Backbone as a chain_set.jsonl record, in Angstrom:
{"seq": "MEVGVKVWVENYISDSCHHVSSAYLTYVAVDRDGHHLPVPAVIPESDEERRRYEDAGRRRDVRRAELERRRQRSL", "coords": {"N": [[-25.406, 9.185, 15.972], [-26.55, 11.542, 13.706], [-25.484, 13.664, 11.121], [-26.231, 16.347, 9.06], [-24.982, 17.485, 5.951], [-24.201, 20.092, 3.749], [-22.839, 21.083, 0.667], [-21.481, 23.84, -0.907], [-20.579, 25.771, -3.769], [-18.686, 28.616, -4.439], [-18.387, 31.373, -6.589], [-16.298, 33.858, -6.793], [-15.757, 35.776, -8.68], [-18.028, 36.073, -10.329], [-19.783, 36.472, -8.331], [-21.519, 34.44, -7.389], [-23.304, 31.642, -5.991], [-23.656, 28.182, -5.579], [-25.437, 25.25, -4.8], [-23.948, 22.104, -4.503], [-23.814, 19.53, -3.456], [-25.231, 17.194, -1.116], [-25.388, 15.438, 1.997], [-25.91, 12.882, 4.473], [-24.26, 12.115, 7.359], [-23.363, 9.477, 9.467], [-22.526, 8.966, 12.777], [-20.94, 7.026, 15.313], [-20.554, 6.608, 18.727], [-17.774, 5.293, 20.375], [-15.89, 3.313, 22.726], [-12.468, 2.9, 23.93], [-12.012, 0.262, 23.342], [-13.582, -0.215, 21.202], [-16.259, -0.651, 21.659], [-19.701, 0.176, 21.531], [-20.907, 3.274, 22.785], [-23.344, 4.842, 24.862], [-25.195, 7.696, 23.794], [-26.301, 10.846, 24.85], [-29.778, 11.504, 24.54], [-31.298, 13.511, 22.014], [-33.381, 16.264, 22.428], [-35.803, 17.523, 20.646], [-36.938, 20.85, 20.154], [-38.132, 23.008, 18.687], [-40.55, 23.36, 15.972], [-39.261, 22.881, 13.531], [-36.975, 21.478, 14.397], [-38.248, 19.197, 15.435], [-39.356, 18.137, 13.089], [-37.012, 17.544, 11.631], [-35.871, 15.674, 13.364], [-37.757, 13.594, 13.292], [-37.576, 12.96, 10.561], [-34.944, 12.005, 10.505], [-35.261, 9.717, 12.055], [-36.834, 8.162, 10.35], [-34.996, 7.776, 8.254], [-33.1, 6.267, 9.644], [-34.613, 3.964, 10.184], [-34.919, 2.987, 7.57], [-32.231, 2.439, 6.928], [-31.707, 0.395, 8.795], [-33.554, -1.569, 7.977], [-32.564, -2.129, 5.433], [-30.047, -3.162, 6.106], [-30.865, -5.488, 7.467], [-32.142, -6.816, 5.36], [-29.94, -7.318, 3.697], [-28.49, -9.005, 5.365], [-30.21, -11.216, 5.491], [-30.116, -12.058, 2.829], [-27.546, -12.997, 2.684], [-27.524, -15.353, 4.04]], "CA": [[-25.681, 10.572, 15.726], [-26.582, 11.85, 12.284], [-25.167, 15.057, 10.82], [-26.503, 16.73, 7.68], [-23.929, 18.318, 5.372], [-24.453, 20.661, 2.423], [-21.631, 21.653, 0.08], [-21.777, 24.914, -1.848], [-19.43, 26.323, -4.471], [-18.818, 30.058, -4.623], [-17.575, 32.0, -7.617], [-16.126, 35.235, -6.333], [-15.724, 36.671, -9.831], [-19.409, 36.37, -10.731], [-20.543, 36.656, -7.095], [-22.607, 33.462, -7.368], [-23.148, 30.526, -5.062], [-24.507, 27.082, -6.031], [-25.419, 24.009, -4.028], [-23.419, 21.038, -5.354], [-23.918, 18.195, -2.879], [-25.776, 17.048, 0.237], [-25.198, 14.09, 2.532], [-26.111, 12.652, 5.903], [-23.177, 11.305, 7.908], [-23.758, 8.828, 10.709], [-21.411, 8.742, 13.691], [-21.21, 6.135, 16.438], [-19.597, 6.792, 19.821], [-17.178, 4.034, 20.825], [-14.833, 3.437, 23.728], [-11.138, 2.514, 23.439], [-12.062, -1.124, 22.871], [-14.474, -0.287, 20.053], [-17.641, -0.941, 22.054], [-20.602, 1.325, 21.409], [-21.227, 4.024, 23.993], [-24.603, 5.58, 24.741], [-25.122, 9.139, 23.558], [-27.524, 11.46, 25.385], [-30.831, 11.739, 23.549], [-31.596, 14.88, 21.603], [-34.778, 16.619, 22.668], [-36.148, 18.61, 19.728], [-37.802, 21.846, 20.791], [-38.921, 23.773, 17.72], [-41.221, 22.557, 14.941], [-38.232, 22.479, 12.569], [-36.175, 20.428, 15.034], [-39.074, 17.987, 15.5], [-39.441, 17.6, 11.728], [-35.711, 16.946, 11.307], [-35.714, 14.504, 14.236], [-38.609, 12.541, 12.734], [-36.972, 12.56, 9.285], [-33.764, 11.186, 10.819], [-35.763, 8.419, 12.502], [-37.249, 7.402, 9.166], [-33.783, 7.341, 7.559], [-32.525, 5.194, 10.461], [-35.425, 2.767, 9.944], [-34.58, 2.493, 6.231], [-30.896, 1.83, 7.022], [-31.819, -0.874, 9.531], [-34.261, -2.528, 7.124], [-31.628, -2.52, 4.376], [-29.058, -4.034, 6.738], [-31.513, -6.779, 7.709], [-32.345, -7.439, 4.046], [-28.641, -7.832, 3.259], [-28.155, -10.153, 6.218], [-31.04, -12.343, 5.068], [-29.633, -12.521, 1.527], [-26.244, -13.658, 2.821], [-27.681, -16.641, 4.74]], "C": [[-25.606, 10.797, 14.218], [-26.335, 13.338, 12.096], [-25.462, 15.304, 9.349], [-25.433, 17.69, 7.19], [-24.393, 18.809, 4.008], [-23.154, 21.296, 1.945], [-22.058, 22.653, -0.99], [-20.485, 25.343, -2.529], [-19.709, 27.808, -4.691], [-17.879, 30.517, -5.725], [-17.473, 33.471, -7.251], [-16.096, 36.232, -7.482], [-17.14, 37.068, -10.229], [-20.326, 36.588, -9.535], [-21.762, 35.724, -7.054], [-22.256, 32.311, -6.434], [-24.138, 29.44, -5.483], [-24.327, 25.862, -5.134], [-24.96, 22.885, -4.947], [-23.595, 19.64, -4.772], [-24.533, 18.261, -1.485], [-25.55, 15.616, 0.69], [-25.59, 14.064, 3.997], [-25.007, 11.713, 6.352], [-23.634, 10.745, 9.243], [-22.514, 8.524, 11.53], [-21.865, 7.833, 14.826], [-20.139, 6.384, 17.485], [-19.095, 5.426, 20.268], [-16.116, 4.309, 21.883], [-13.507, 2.959, 23.125], [-11.093, 1.092, 22.889], [-12.996, -1.309, 21.68], [-15.907, -0.636, 20.379], [-18.48, 0.335, 21.974], [-20.849, 1.957, 22.774], [-22.566, 4.718, 23.806], [-24.329, 7.067, 24.542], [-26.399, 9.739, 24.114], [-28.525, 11.761, 24.267], [-30.979, 13.225, 23.255], [-33.07, 15.12, 21.868], [-35.116, 17.795, 21.76], [-37.146, 19.557, 20.384], [-38.685, 22.585, 19.799], [-39.608, 22.826, 16.732], [-40.206, 22.032, 13.929], [-37.363, 21.357, 13.14], [-36.958, 19.123, 15.127], [-39.182, 17.328, 14.123], [-38.14, 16.892, 11.361], [-35.478, 15.665, 12.111], [-36.523, 13.326, 13.692], [-38.065, 12.038, 11.398], [-35.769, 11.649, 9.521], [-34.189, 9.794, 11.285], [-36.198, 7.552, 11.338], [-36.026, 6.911, 8.379], [-33.11, 6.193, 8.314], [-33.289, 3.891, 10.222], [-35.103, 2.147, 8.584], [-33.212, 1.818, 6.253], [-30.962, 0.472, 7.712], [-32.512, -1.942, 8.694], [-33.342, -3.023, 6.009], [-30.552, -3.451, 4.929], [-29.641, -5.424, 6.982], [-31.739, -7.528, 6.398], [-31.041, -8.048, 3.541], [-28.215, -9.044, 4.084], [-28.935, -11.393, 5.787], [-30.551, -12.918, 3.735], [-28.334, -13.299, 1.653], [-26.34, -15.004, 3.533], [-27.732, -17.8, 3.785]], "O": [[-24.702, 10.296, 13.547], [-26.895, 14.17, 12.81], [-25.0, 14.557, 8.486], [-25.021, 18.596, 7.914], [-24.916, 18.034, 3.207], [-22.456, 21.961, 2.71], [-22.88, 22.352, -1.855], [-19.413, 25.283, -1.925], [-20.81, 28.203, -5.074], [-16.722, 30.103, -5.785], [-18.434, 34.229, -7.381], [-16.379, 37.413, -7.281], [-17.426, 38.246, -10.44], [-21.515, 36.859, -9.705], [-22.874, 36.142, -6.733], [-21.091, 32.048, -6.134], [-25.312, 29.724, -5.718], [-23.211, 25.498, -4.764], [-25.502, 22.715, -6.04], [-23.532, 18.657, -5.51], [-24.378, 19.25, -0.769], [-25.523, 14.694, -0.125], [-25.599, 15.093, 4.672], [-24.837, 10.633, 5.786], [-24.225, 11.458, 10.054], [-21.569, 7.903, 11.043], [-23.022, 7.868, 15.243], [-18.949, 6.373, 17.172], [-19.885, 4.514, 20.51], [-15.525, 5.388, 21.931], [-13.443, 2.65, 21.935], [-10.236, 0.762, 22.069], [-13.181, -2.428, 21.201], [-16.7, -0.893, 19.473], [-18.016, 1.426, 22.308], [-20.982, 1.264, 23.783], [-22.89, 5.14, 22.696], [-23.355, 7.613, 25.06], [-27.481, 9.201, 23.878], [-28.149, 12.215, 23.187], [-30.807, 14.074, 24.13], [-33.909, 14.271, 21.564], [-34.762, 18.935, 22.062], [-38.072, 19.13, 21.074], [-39.875, 22.768, 20.054], [-39.284, 21.64, 16.668], [-40.28, 20.875, 13.515], [-37.053, 20.395, 12.438], [-36.392, 18.051, 14.918], [-39.107, 16.105, 14.008], [-38.16, 15.775, 10.842], [-34.945, 14.687, 11.586], [-36.031, 12.199, 13.638], [-38.086, 10.837, 11.128], [-35.593, 10.647, 8.828], [-33.544, 8.802, 10.944], [-35.961, 6.344, 11.334], [-36.01, 5.779, 7.896], [-32.608, 5.254, 7.697], [-32.679, 2.832, 10.074], [-35.024, 0.925, 8.459], [-33.04, 0.748, 5.669], [-30.34, -0.49, 7.26], [-32.096, -3.101, 8.704], [-33.347, -4.21, 5.681], [-30.189, -4.43, 4.277], [-28.975, -6.427, 6.728], [-31.547, -8.743, 6.336], [-31.034, -9.163, 3.019], [-27.645, -9.996, 3.551], [-28.381, -12.49, 5.725], [-30.571, -14.134, 3.54], [-28.046, -14.165, 0.827], [-25.345, -15.725, 3.623], [-27.86, -18.947, 4.214]]}, "num_chains": 1, "name": "protein.A"}
């Protein structure tokens, strides 16, 4: 599961708000023994949800390709 996070800083004196950081966090469901557990699939409904779902799939593909590249380099 991937979760997008945005961090904002607020200045209450000047009544301003500024974006300072963004990140995507990846979570994996595991059982008590540390084995991966299946997670129910997300079914995007709106255009925005479909766009985000597709973007997440592309990020997953990049992560997997990078992991494979690192594995090949370590052989």
